[in-house]
SEVEX-951826 format. One record per residue (C-alpha): residue in three letters; residue number from 0; x, y, z; chain. Coordinates in nm, 3 decimals. Layout:
residues N
ALA;NUM;X;Y;Z;A
...
end
This chain:
residues 542
MET;0;8.554;14.109;11.128;A
VAL;1;8.541;14.082;10.758;A
ARG;2;8.660;14.379;10.549;A
GLU;3;8.413;14.584;10.328;A
SER;4;8.419;14.423;9.987;A
GLU;5;8.236;14.439;9.693;A
CYS;6;8.288;14.122;9.661;A
PHE;7;8.381;13.850;9.962;A
LEU;8;8.613;13.565;9.860;A
LEU;9;8.522;13.252;10.044;A
ASP;10;8.785;12.967;10.106;A
CYS;11;8.649;12.604;10.141;A
THR;12;8.917;12.420;10.112;A
PHE;13;8.836;12.157;10.407;A
ARG;14;8.536;12.190;10.348;A
ASP;15;8.551;12.037;9.973;A
GLY;16;8.838;11.923;9.931;A
GLY;17;8.745;11.696;10.265;A
TYR;18;8.621;11.420;10.015;A
TYR;19;8.926;11.334;9.970;A
THR;20;9.092;11.296;10.288;A
ASP;21;8.731;11.233;10.476;A
TRP;22;8.757;11.542;10.651;A
ASP;23;9.119;11.465;10.862;A
PHE;24;9.383;11.707;10.837;A
PRO;25;9.606;11.827;11.066;A
ALA;26;9.557;12.068;11.262;A
GLY;27;9.972;12.200;11.239;A
LEU;28;9.797;12.271;10.837;A
ILE;29;9.515;12.404;10.934;A
GLN;30;9.658;12.702;11.173;A
ASP;31;9.861;12.751;10.879;A
TYR;32;9.584;12.771;10.620;A
LEU;33;9.402;13.010;10.858;A
ARG;34;9.692;13.282;10.877;A
ALA;35;9.797;13.185;10.462;A
MET;36;9.451;13.264;10.428;A
ALA;37;9.449;13.601;10.651;A
ALA;38;9.799;13.714;10.457;A
ALA;39;9.676;13.663;10.073;A
GLY;40;9.345;13.864;10.132;A
VAL;41;9.072;13.681;10.189;A
ASP;42;8.742;13.709;10.371;A
ILE;43;8.579;13.414;10.480;A
VAL;44;8.665;13.001;10.540;A
GLU;45;8.469;12.753;10.510;A
LEU;46;8.594;12.498;10.727;A
GLY;47;8.381;12.175;10.686;A
MET;48;8.066;12.029;10.699;A
ARG;49;7.859;11.999;11.039;A
SER;50;7.658;11.712;11.018;A
LEU;51;7.477;11.441;11.216;A
LYS;52;7.558;11.158;10.990;A
ASN;53;7.850;10.914;11.200;A
GLU;54;7.917;10.654;10.956;A
GLY;55;8.279;10.563;10.957;A
PHE;56;8.548;10.745;11.020;A
LYS;57;8.555;11.059;10.950;A
GLY;58;8.817;11.431;11.065;A
ALA;59;8.671;11.680;11.280;A
CYS;60;8.586;11.907;10.952;A
ALA;61;8.332;11.684;10.842;A
PHE;62;8.172;11.817;11.213;A
THR;63;8.375;12.139;11.224;A
PRO;64;8.188;12.154;11.617;A
ASP;65;8.258;12.473;11.827;A
ASP;66;8.489;12.321;12.076;A
PHE;67;8.706;12.257;11.759;A
LEU;68;8.700;12.570;11.601;A
ARG;69;8.797;12.732;12.002;A
SER;70;9.138;12.482;11.959;A
LEU;71;9.225;12.699;11.658;A
GLU;72;9.362;13.064;11.658;A
ILE;73;9.160;13.226;11.441;A
PRO;74;9.276;13.598;11.279;A
ASP;75;9.068;13.856;11.275;A
THR;76;9.018;13.927;10.945;A
LEU;77;8.861;13.604;10.869;A
ALA;78;8.521;13.496;10.901;A
LEU;79;8.418;13.150;10.984;A
GLY;80;8.143;12.985;10.803;A
VAL;81;8.028;12.595;10.791;A
MET;82;7.825;12.438;10.521;A
VAL;83;7.518;12.206;10.639;A
ASN;84;7.374;11.982;10.417;A
ALA;85;6.983;12.070;10.314;A
ALA;86;6.865;11.677;10.355;A
GLU;87;6.973;11.669;10.696;A
LEU;88;6.717;11.993;10.835;A
LEU;89;6.473;11.823;10.644;A
GLN;90;6.198;11.552;10.781;A
ASP;91;5.881;11.458;10.619;A
GLY;92;5.934;11.761;10.403;A
GLN;93;6.030;12.033;10.719;A
VAL;94;6.278;12.141;10.850;A
SER;95;6.348;11.970;11.177;A
THR;96;6.418;12.254;11.488;A
ALA;97;6.567;11.887;11.640;A
ALA;98;6.859;11.895;11.398;A
LEU;99;6.903;12.231;11.394;A
GLU;100;6.955;12.269;11.789;A
ALA;101;7.157;11.948;11.746;A
LEU;102;7.354;12.106;11.482;A
PHE;103;7.401;12.418;11.638;A
PRO;104;7.410;12.452;11.979;A
GLU;105;7.545;12.791;12.091;A
PRO;106;7.398;13.096;11.889;A
ALA;107;7.650;13.283;11.731;A
GLN;108;7.741;13.551;12.032;A
THR;109;7.933;13.239;12.115;A
SER;110;7.992;13.031;11.863;A
PRO;111;8.319;13.094;11.641;A
VAL;112;8.124;13.067;11.370;A
ASP;113;7.958;13.337;11.215;A
LEU;114;7.777;13.210;10.812;A
VAL;115;7.579;12.835;10.788;A
ARG;116;7.529;12.726;10.439;A
ILE;117;7.271;12.513;10.393;A
ALA;118;7.386;12.351;9.988;A
CYS;119;6.980;12.223;9.861;A
HIS;120;6.927;12.047;9.527;A
VAL;121;6.622;12.243;9.328;A
HIS;122;6.371;12.024;9.484;A
GLU;123;6.499;12.160;9.880;A
LEU;124;6.492;12.512;9.837;A
VAL;125;6.122;12.642;9.905;A
PRO;126;6.105;12.383;10.245;A
ALA;127;6.451;12.403;10.352;A
LEU;128;6.401;12.841;10.338;A
PRO;129;6.260;12.832;10.734;A
ALA;130;6.546;12.764;10.835;A
ALA;131;6.699;13.067;10.757;A
THR;132;6.489;13.206;10.988;A
TRP;133;6.567;12.998;11.302;A
LEU;134;6.963;13.106;11.211;A
ASN;135;6.916;13.413;11.189;A
GLU;136;6.727;13.454;11.489;A
ARG;137;7.012;13.350;11.692;A
GLY;138;7.278;13.594;11.481;A
TYR;139;7.415;13.367;11.247;A
ARG;140;7.413;13.503;10.877;A
VAL;141;7.288;13.267;10.617;A
GLY;142;7.388;13.163;10.291;A
PHE;143;7.244;12.871;10.049;A
ASN;144;7.358;12.720;9.724;A
LEU;145;7.133;12.575;9.456;A
MET;146;7.302;12.305;9.333;A
GLN;147;7.292;12.193;9.022;A
VAL;148;7.091;12.506;8.791;A
ALA;149;7.319;12.400;8.487;A
ASP;150;7.027;12.251;8.318;A
ARG;151;6.732;12.444;8.431;A
SER;152;6.522;12.683;8.258;A
GLU;153;6.541;13.095;8.318;A
GLN;154;6.193;13.050;8.433;A
GLU;155;6.245;12.786;8.735;A
ILE;156;6.569;12.966;8.846;A
ALA;157;6.374;13.278;8.880;A
GLY;158;6.120;13.106;9.057;A
LEU;159;6.315;13.001;9.324;A
ALA;160;6.536;13.302;9.361;A
ALA;161;6.189;13.499;9.431;A
GLU;162;6.134;13.269;9.669;A
ALA;163;6.367;13.346;9.888;A
THR;164;6.395;13.710;9.904;A
GLN;165;6.022;13.625;10.148;A
TRP;166;6.381;13.509;10.361;A
PRO;167;6.662;13.624;10.559;A
VAL;168;6.907;13.504;10.310;A
GLU;169;7.190;13.659;10.287;A
VAL;170;7.368;13.525;9.968;A
LEU;171;7.179;13.324;9.732;A
TYR;172;7.538;13.074;9.615;A
PHE;173;7.438;12.902;9.247;A
ALA;174;7.634;12.574;9.260;A
ASP;175;7.801;12.453;8.865;A
SER;176;7.785;12.104;9.069;A
LEU;177;7.878;11.885;8.726;A
GLY;178;8.074;12.154;8.607;A
SER;179;7.928;12.155;8.344;A
LEU;180;7.879;12.595;8.264;A
ASP;181;8.009;12.759;8.027;A
PRO;182;8.129;13.154;8.078;A
GLU;183;7.827;13.251;7.849;A
ARG;184;7.593;13.013;8.056;A
THR;185;7.737;13.143;8.348;A
ALA;186;7.570;13.513;8.294;A
ALA;187;7.300;13.411;8.190;A
ILE;188;7.220;13.279;8.551;A
VAL;189;7.345;13.596;8.731;A
ARG;190;7.124;13.766;8.496;A
THR;191;6.821;13.555;8.616;A
LEU;192;6.934;13.561;8.974;A
ARG;193;6.970;13.965;8.980;A
GLU;194;6.600;13.989;8.819;A
ASN;195;6.420;13.819;9.074;A
TRP;196;6.660;13.831;9.382;A
PHE;197;6.775;14.139;9.572;A
GLY;198;7.007;13.968;9.826;A
ALA;199;7.469;13.914;9.726;A
ILE;200;7.484;13.609;9.477;A
GLY;201;7.793;13.357;9.482;A
MET;202;7.911;13.130;9.250;A
HIS;203;8.055;12.824;9.373;A
ALA;204;8.217;12.679;9.036;A
HIS;205;8.302;12.287;8.965;A
ASP;206;8.671;12.244;8.682;A
ASN;207;8.576;11.909;8.507;A
MET;208;8.619;12.169;8.147;A
GLY;209;8.905;12.344;8.291;A
LEU;210;8.664;12.683;8.290;A
ALA;211;8.651;12.694;8.708;A
GLN;212;8.818;13.046;8.742;A
THR;213;8.650;13.232;8.348;A
ASN;214;8.324;13.104;8.495;A
ALA;215;8.398;13.227;8.821;A
LEU;216;8.519;13.554;8.711;A
ARG;217;8.244;13.595;8.464;A
ALA;218;8.004;13.586;8.739;A
VAL;219;8.177;13.866;8.915;A
ASP;220;8.137;14.066;8.599;A
GLU;221;7.828;14.029;8.543;A
GLY;222;7.768;14.106;8.901;A
ALA;223;7.784;13.825;9.152;A
THR;224;7.972;13.941;9.521;A
TRP;225;8.093;13.654;9.637;A
VAL;226;8.251;13.397;9.475;A
ASP;227;8.427;13.062;9.652;A
ALA;228;8.813;12.800;9.554;A
THR;229;9.045;12.683;9.681;A
VAL;230;9.359;12.616;9.759;A
THR;231;9.521;12.478;9.423;A
GLY;232;9.146;12.416;9.308;A
MET;233;9.125;12.093;9.604;A
GLY;234;8.766;11.960;9.563;A
ARG;235;8.536;11.706;9.497;A
GLY;236;8.670;11.564;9.141;A
PRO;237;8.805;11.802;8.908;A
GLY;238;8.808;12.039;9.242;A
ASN;239;8.724;12.416;9.205;A
PRO;240;8.960;12.747;9.114;A
ARG;241;9.246;12.787;9.234;A
THR;242;9.249;12.993;9.550;A
GLU;243;9.638;13.101;9.486;A
HIS;244;9.524;13.240;9.137;A
MET;245;9.176;13.388;9.232;A
ALA;246;9.319;13.612;9.565;A
ILE;247;9.502;13.804;9.312;A
GLU;248;9.215;13.788;8.987;A
ILE;249;9.006;14.018;9.342;A
ALA;250;9.264;14.197;9.520;A
GLU;251;9.272;14.350;9.156;A
ARG;252;8.962;14.429;9.160;A
ARG;253;8.951;14.565;9.472;A
GLY;254;9.301;14.783;9.416;A
GLU;255;9.462;14.575;9.679;A
ALA;256;9.798;14.415;9.705;A
PRO;257;9.776;14.052;9.834;A
ASN;258;10.048;13.871;10.064;A
LEU;259;10.110;13.534;9.867;A
ALA;260;10.432;13.391;10.047;A
PRO;261;10.244;13.229;10.380;A
LEU;262;9.969;13.078;10.040;A
LEU;263;10.253;12.941;9.861;A
GLU;264;10.477;12.783;10.068;A
LEU;265;10.199;12.613;10.199;A
VAL;266;10.108;12.464;9.826;A
ARG;267;10.451;12.404;9.749;A
ARG;268;10.499;12.163;10.123;A
ASN;269;10.154;12.057;10.148;A
PHE;270;9.929;12.068;9.919;A
GLU;271;10.109;12.010;9.623;A
PRO;272;10.247;11.652;9.782;A
MET;273;9.846;11.583;9.874;A
ARG;274;9.755;11.639;9.516;A
GLN;275;10.013;11.387;9.339;A
GLN;276;9.907;11.106;9.603;A
TYR;277;9.481;11.267;9.555;A
GLY;278;9.511;11.342;9.191;A
TRP;279;9.242;11.600;9.223;A
GLY;280;9.245;11.795;8.905;A
THR;281;9.060;11.862;8.562;A
ASN;282;9.153;11.573;8.304;A
PRO;283;9.001;11.402;7.994;A
TYR;284;8.716;11.173;8.258;A
TYR;285;8.630;11.483;8.415;A
TYR;286;8.575;11.738;8.103;A
LEU;287;8.354;11.446;7.887;A
ALA;288;8.163;11.394;8.275;A
GLY;289;8.135;11.785;8.283;A
LYS;290;8.026;11.774;7.913;A
HIS;291;7.762;11.549;7.922;A
GLY;292;7.589;11.636;8.267;A
ILE;293;7.766;11.362;8.489;A
HIS;294;7.804;11.361;8.818;A
PRO;295;8.212;11.478;8.907;A
THR;296;8.177;11.124;9.210;A
TYR;297;8.127;10.896;8.948;A
VAL;298;8.472;10.969;8.818;A
GLN;299;8.623;11.049;9.126;A
HIS;300;8.529;10.695;9.231;A
MET;301;8.648;10.515;8.964;A
LEU;302;8.988;10.691;8.932;A
SER;303;9.110;10.542;9.307;A
ASP;304;8.946;10.207;9.169;A
ALA;305;9.234;10.023;9.030;A
ARG;306;9.016;9.836;8.852;A
PHE;307;8.895;10.061;8.612;A
ASP;308;9.170;10.108;8.314;A
PRO;309;9.121;10.366;8.109;A
GLU;310;8.935;10.167;7.861;A
ASP;311;8.668;10.122;8.120;A
LEU;312;8.679;10.461;8.235;A
LEU;313;8.583;10.576;7.891;A
ALA;314;8.294;10.306;7.849;A
VAL;315;8.172;10.390;8.151;A
ILE;316;8.100;10.758;8.088;A
ASP;317;7.947;10.666;7.764;A
TYR;318;7.689;10.432;7.931;A
LEU;319;7.613;10.771;8.162;A
LYS;320;7.533;10.961;7.871;A
GLY;321;7.211;10.795;7.809;A
VAL;322;7.114;10.776;8.202;A
GLU;323;6.983;11.022;8.441;A
ALA;324;7.343;11.041;8.602;A
HIS;325;7.283;11.370;8.841;A
GLN;326;7.337;11.208;9.138;A
PHE;327;7.613;10.952;9.177;A
SER;328;7.531;10.607;9.264;A
PRO;329;7.708;10.326;9.353;A
CYS;330;7.481;10.102;9.214;A
THR;331;7.484;10.284;8.864;A
LEU;332;7.827;10.260;8.841;A
GLU;333;7.861;9.936;8.883;A
PHE;334;7.599;9.869;8.621;A
ALA;335;7.765;10.073;8.428;A
ARG;336;8.071;9.940;8.392;A
HIS;337;7.981;9.604;8.308;A
PHE;338;7.878;9.760;7.978;A
TYR;339;7.610;9.518;7.866;A
PRO;340;7.238;9.672;7.969;A
SER;341;7.048;9.398;7.741;A
GLU;342;6.881;9.056;7.661;A
PRO;343;7.161;8.833;7.554;A
SER;344;7.211;8.736;7.260;A
GLY;345;7.444;8.487;6.993;A
SER;346;7.454;8.252;6.693;A
TRP;347;7.791;8.013;6.779;A
ASP;348;7.798;7.788;7.040;A
PRO;349;8.103;7.635;7.159;A
ALA;350;8.086;7.275;7.154;A
GLU;351;8.002;7.213;6.824;A
GLU;352;8.338;7.349;6.770;A
LEU;353;8.551;7.302;7.082;A
TYR;354;8.420;6.977;7.256;A
ALA;355;8.641;6.762;7.447;A
ARG;356;8.933;6.954;7.349;A
GLU;357;9.200;7.050;7.644;A
VAL;358;9.198;7.443;7.678;A
LEU;359;9.465;7.662;7.672;A
ILE;360;9.445;8.096;7.770;A
LEU;361;9.676;8.267;7.795;A
GLY;362;9.685;8.603;7.935;A
ALA;363;9.853;8.911;7.947;A
GLY;364;10.057;8.868;8.266;A
PRO;365;10.504;8.939;8.307;A
SER;366;10.567;8.455;8.310;A
ALA;367;10.416;8.395;7.949;A
HIS;368;10.559;8.591;7.711;A
ALA;369;10.898;8.527;8.011;A
HIS;370;10.826;8.153;7.983;A
GLN;371;10.755;8.151;7.530;A
ASP;372;10.936;7.855;7.499;A
GLY;373;10.788;7.650;7.794;A
LEU;374;10.455;7.744;7.660;A
SER;375;10.561;7.661;7.293;A
ALA;376;10.647;7.336;7.324;A
PHE;377;10.322;7.303;7.550;A
ILE;378;10.122;7.354;7.282;A
ARG;379;10.290;7.163;7.039;A
SER;380;10.244;6.848;7.288;A
ARG;381;9.937;6.893;7.403;A
LYS;382;9.737;7.073;7.115;A
PRO;383;9.482;7.236;7.366;A
VAL;384;9.224;7.477;7.192;A
VAL;385;9.444;7.806;7.224;A
ILE;386;9.301;8.123;7.329;A
ALA;387;9.436;8.425;7.389;A
LEU;388;9.237;8.752;7.546;A
ASN;389;9.221;9.070;7.315;A
THR;390;9.495;9.130;7.155;A
GLN;391;9.799;8.918;7.433;A
GLN;392;10.092;8.734;7.213;A
PRO;393;10.293;8.601;7.366;A
VAL;394;10.341;8.273;7.131;A
ASP;395;10.385;8.286;6.786;A
GLU;396;10.052;8.392;6.632;A
SER;397;10.071;8.054;6.441;A
LEU;398;10.016;7.822;6.810;A
ILE;399;9.691;8.067;6.878;A
ASP;400;9.345;7.925;6.782;A
TYR;401;9.084;8.191;6.866;A
ARG;402;9.111;8.580;7.058;A
ALA;403;8.876;8.675;7.299;A
ALA;404;8.734;9.036;7.412;A
CYS;405;8.381;9.211;7.552;A
HIS;406;8.490;9.473;7.611;A
PRO;407;8.323;9.728;7.363;A
ILE;408;8.612;9.989;7.384;A
ARG;409;8.878;9.816;7.419;A
LEU;410;8.775;9.653;7.143;A
LEU;411;8.746;9.977;6.901;A
ALA;412;9.120;10.054;7.039;A
ASP;413;9.272;9.778;6.912;A
VAL;414;9.002;9.656;6.606;A
GLU;415;9.303;9.711;6.363;A
ASP;416;9.525;9.446;6.547;A
HIS;417;9.238;9.234;6.593;A
CYS;418;9.178;9.244;6.193;A
ARG;419;9.509;9.159;6.155;A
LEU;420;9.570;8.864;6.306;A
ARG;421;9.469;8.555;6.170;A
SER;422;9.298;8.425;6.495;A
PRO;423;8.884;8.407;6.491;A
LEU;424;8.738;8.608;6.765;A
ILE;425;8.592;8.546;6.980;A
THR;426;8.338;8.797;7.127;A
PRO;427;7.924;8.943;7.162;A
LYS;428;7.928;9.095;6.849;A
THR;429;7.539;9.098;6.813;A
MET;430;7.525;9.259;7.138;A
LEU;431;7.803;9.546;7.075;A
PRO;432;7.784;9.886;6.992;A
ARG;433;7.673;9.997;6.658;A
PRO;434;8.068;10.151;6.571;A
VAL;435;8.274;9.845;6.751;A
GLN;436;8.103;9.630;6.529;A
LEU;437;8.090;9.835;6.179;A
ALA;438;8.495;9.859;6.265;A
LEU;439;8.514;9.492;6.253;A
GLY;440;8.366;9.464;5.909;A
PRO;441;8.492;9.144;5.792;A
LYS;442;8.683;8.968;6.052;A
GLU;443;8.621;8.619;6.102;A
THR;444;8.399;8.619;6.455;A
ARG;445;8.232;8.370;6.658;A
ASP;446;7.911;8.557;6.782;A
TYR;447;7.894;8.442;7.175;A
GLY;448;7.629;8.631;7.398;A
LEU;449;7.689;8.735;7.746;A
GLN;450;7.491;8.828;8.010;A
ILE;451;7.590;8.983;8.385;A
VAL;452;7.449;8.864;8.707;A
ALA;453;7.582;8.867;8.995;A
ASP;454;7.746;8.533;9.164;A
GLN;455;7.615;8.340;8.897;A
PHE;456;7.810;8.137;8.601;A
ALA;457;7.635;7.940;8.345;A
PRO;458;7.707;7.875;8.040;A
GLN;459;7.433;7.856;7.772;A
SER;460;7.414;7.736;7.447;A
LYS;461;7.475;8.050;7.259;A
TYR;462;7.556;8.295;7.545;A
ALA;463;7.687;8.271;7.879;A
VAL;464;7.529;8.490;8.233;A
ILE;465;7.834;8.554;8.438;A
PRO;466;7.959;8.752;8.765;A
SER;467;8.131;9.013;8.520;A
SER;468;8.221;9.104;8.214;A
LEU;469;8.594;9.078;8.269;A
VAL;470;8.707;8.899;7.970;A
ILE;471;8.851;8.642;8.154;A
ALA;472;8.505;8.525;8.281;A
TYR;473;8.372;8.507;7.955;A
VAL;474;8.649;8.280;7.859;A
LEU;475;8.618;8.038;8.117;A
ALA;476;8.247;8.045;8.003;A
VAL;477;8.395;7.955;7.638;A
ALA;478;8.571;7.729;7.718;A
VAL;479;8.328;7.524;8.008;A
ARG;480;8.089;7.552;7.689;A
ALA;481;8.353;7.319;7.493;A
GLY;482;8.354;7.025;7.796;A
PRO;483;8.682;6.973;7.884;A
SER;484;8.926;6.796;8.075;A
ASN;485;9.097;7.029;8.193;A
ILE;486;9.106;7.440;8.187;A
TYR;487;9.553;7.590;8.195;A
LEU;488;9.545;7.908;8.221;A
ALA;489;9.985;8.072;8.111;A
GLY;490;10.031;8.505;8.216;A
PHE;491;9.759;8.476;8.507;A
ASP;492;10.042;8.696;8.713;A
GLY;493;9.799;8.880;8.948;A
TYR;494;9.874;9.253;9.121;A
GLY;495;9.979;9.197;9.434;A
PRO;496;9.810;9.102;9.680;A
GLY;497;9.509;9.378;9.851;A
ASP;498;9.468;9.459;9.501;A
PRO;499;9.127;9.529;9.419;A
ARG;500;9.192;9.377;9.047;A
THR;501;9.346;9.055;9.226;A
LEU;502;9.104;9.015;9.440;A
GLU;503;8.799;9.063;9.155;A
VAL;504;8.971;8.813;8.937;A
ASP;505;8.955;8.578;9.235;A
HIS;506;8.604;8.612;9.329;A
ILE;507;8.568;8.547;9.007;A
LEU;508;8.739;8.175;9.013;A
ALA;509;8.537;8.151;9.288;A
VAL;510;8.210;8.224;9.125;A
TYR;511;8.334;7.973;8.841;A
GLN;512;8.421;7.635;9.078;A
GLY;513;8.117;7.697;9.261;A
LEU;514;7.979;7.524;8.907;A
SER;515;7.862;7.192;8.939;A
GLY;516;8.118;6.997;8.762;A
SER;517;8.380;7.274;8.642;A
PRO;518;8.625;7.156;8.507;A
PRO;519;8.975;7.214;8.727;A
LEU;520;9.201;7.542;8.651;A
ILE;521;9.568;7.491;8.642;A
SER;522;9.815;7.782;8.626;A
LEU;523;10.138;7.689;8.391;A
THR;524;10.278;8.020;8.511;A
ARG;525;10.275;8.200;8.860;A
THR;526;10.042;8.333;8.925;A
GLN;527;9.852;8.519;9.261;A
TYR;528;9.525;8.388;9.182;A
SER;529;9.300;8.099;9.409;A
LEU;530;9.433;7.860;9.108;A
ALA;531;9.602;7.494;9.128;A
ALA;532;9.989;7.566;8.946;A
ARG;533;10.185;7.299;8.770;A
SER;534;10.485;7.357;8.653;A
LEU;535;10.557;7.368;8.260;A
PHE;536;10.929;7.222;8.304;A
CYS;537;10.808;6.923;8.497;A
PRO;538;10.667;6.663;8.260;A
PHE;539;10.289;6.605;8.230;A
HIS;540;10.192;6.231;8.280;A
GLU;541;9.819;6.129;8.210;A
end
């Protein structure tokens, strides 16, 4: 039984934290966690989801079936909860009884589950509310989690709360889904709910801007009586208020003294190593996402993908600020990464300056620096057009004819170096954001545009159609347009077999090599890419 209390503390570590682990947690960890929650004074644990979706492997906490719950020893002071997405309950805009029967085959009297929370977007609340009656008639306590209300008007929130009063809902939560709330806005939402809803109010906070605990406690001070937390803040994106902190705050309001020793040992032994592995917790990227109402899953995906460097993260967030990014979309993320949604434009034709000359492209790999002398001798002997990527300088600057860069944030970061270096800069200048154009100032440039089209490689006179905005794809288009007999590469070491960055470059190379009449690519230094290779130290023959 749950203790009588003015404020309930609900821990949802294995439900919200499951977004990092595919809801797969060792049974022994779950058992230790339950004991720690009871000792810390937690009232309810939401052990996972209830879902009918079975796509790819997910652990038991993605479904949290009754038989799994019966395998656990549940302390008497804890109530068990599960969460259901409203989208799984709705069919043709109405609650599906078949879905409810499949998800909750037993009544509450025989099920270990006490509380069912239904997570819904604003447009889903009204059609999903009848599910409360079905669940309540079977003995379940029912809560609704209203997501993404930060930017909704007071009138809209009031109307939704009034709708909920007509149904057997015990607690109405609002979730700071995008981590964009501050304490004052949090307080305003609670006040609006209190005026229009007469049941319990709860808050599920996210820590994008480092305000999760502050917002949660402000909600309690304004009259919310349910609040969520997770161990070490483990939850989707930056995570949530920390249970180890919230347990102290809630116990103080109750006049109780929690026993945190089991929880802190669990943190030391299990959760801190997981946090180091998965990396939840706020950072500047989550902060920016929260500030601009961008779904945190965008940042979570980018942080877990080695292809996204810091410049990519900042550029994508900058792009997402201007589009509807409240819902996560893999397609939107992939599109945003390429930075160039507009029609291509340019004023320079590489063929006019570089026609029929061999080209050497210098990358950033350690091998180019390790073989600096050999590369310098090769350049002096063969006299190719030398194009260095970004501000790489593996050979003397006097041997570099051009530099190339097309990443807007990287350009802005490197602009002082580009202005100092003597080589003209090949870049899609007229397509760059205005601040980057201004920062380049009088720098000598060659304006060659680009257009991103998947699996296409088609250099044109003033721009190129390429499969990716990576600078290697851009430079290959420049080189091909010039019509060289050979294209040499140095410093393209790769990142190791299976690394997504290696795979991405290999894909670009494969698309390039599918271009009819494309000049051969020859690596002069050690490489893991799918390239022909020749050694710098073997004399070249015509």
